[in-house]
C-alpha positions in Angstrom: -9.4 10.8 4.5 -5.9 9.7 4.4 -4.4 8.7 7.1 -0.9 7.4 6.7 1.5 7.4 4.0 4.7 5.8 2.8 7.3 6.5 0.4 9.4 4.9 -2.2 10.6 4.7 -5.8 7.9 2.0 -7.0 8.4 2.2 -10.7 12.1 2.5 -9.9 12.8 5.8 -11.8 14.5 7.1 -8.4 11.6 9.7 -8.4 9.8 10.1 -5.1 6.4 7.9 -5.4 4.4 8.4 -2.2 1.6 5.7 -1.3 -1.5 6.9 0.9 -4.0 5.1 2.7 -7.7 6.5 2.1 -9.7 4.9 5.1 -12.8 6.2 3.4 -12.5 4.2 0.4 -10.6 1.3 1.8 -7.5 1.8 -0.7 -4.2 2.6 -1.1 -3.3 5.4 -3.6 0.2 5.4 -5.1 1.2 8.9 -6.8 4.3 8.5 -9.2 6.1 11.5 -9.3 7.4 13.1 -12.4 10.7 14.2 -10.9 9.8 18.1 -10.7 7.6 17.8 -7.8 4.6 17.0 -9.4 2.5 13.8 -9.8 1.0 11.6 -12.1 -2.6 10.9 -11.7 -3.2 8.5 -8.7 -3.9 4.6 -9.4 -5.7 3.4 -6.3 -5.9 -0.3 -5.3 -8.7 -1.9 -3.0 -7.6 -3.1 0.5 -9.4 -4.5 3.5 -11.3 -2.6 5.8 -10.0 0.6 7.5 -6.5 0.5 6.4 -4.4 1.9 9.1 -0.8 1.6 8.4 1.4 0.8 4.8 4.6 -0.2 4.7 6.9 -1.1 1.4 9.5 -3.9 1.1 10.3 -7.0 -1.1 8.2 -9.6 0.2 8.5 -12.0 -2.6 12.1 -11.5 -3.3 11.4 -10.6 -6.7 13.3 -7.4 -6.6 10.0 -5.7 -7.2 8.7 -3.4 -4.4 5.7 -4.3 -2.9 3.2 -2.7 -0.4 1.8 -4.3 3.1 -1.3 -2.5 4.4 -2.3 -3.5 7.6 -6.1 -3.2 8.4 -7.9 -2.8 11.7 -11.7 -3.7 11.0 -11.1 -7.5 9.8 -7.8 -8.4 11.3 -6.1 -8.7 8.2 -2.8 -7.5 6.2 -3.2 -6.9 2.3 -0.2 -7.6 0.3 0.0 -6.0 -3.3 3.0 -7.4 -5.1 4.9 -5.2 -7.4 5.1 -5.9 -11.3 6.5 -4.5 -14.2 3.0 -3.7 -16.0 0.4 -2.2 -13.9 2.6 -1.8 -11.0 0.7 -3.7 -8.5 -1.1 -6.9 -8.9 -4.5 -7.2 -7.1 -4.3 -7.4 -3.1 -3.9 -10.7 -1.6 -5.5 -10.8 1.8 -4.1 -12.4 5.3 -6.5 -12.8 7.9 -5.7 -13.1 11.6 -8.0 -15.0 14.0 -10.3 -12.9 16.1 -8.4 -11.2 19.1 -5.0 -11.8 17.8 -3.8 -8.3 16.8 -3.4 -6.1 20.0 -4.7 -3.0 20.4 -2.5 0.0 20.9 -3.7 3.1 22.4 
């Protein structure tokens, strides 16, 4: 079940493209907008266990949007770098030592 989503223009065409987390598949899916209120088929990318939050930005300063996904089960953040070919490159996992993330209630 998708828990969180983020919107951006991932392919830089100026059309709304949502990124949606899927906790059952440990993935984030991007649906490229067609500009008429519909979307192309989802493109799913594997991330760490139990993704809980997603955001977009330009983390490597190459003027291409990147995704960052926080995962609760394995105390990690997955970075998916944007590129011009397949939308996002494979996952780069950043792992925190146990007990370093604070739990929000």
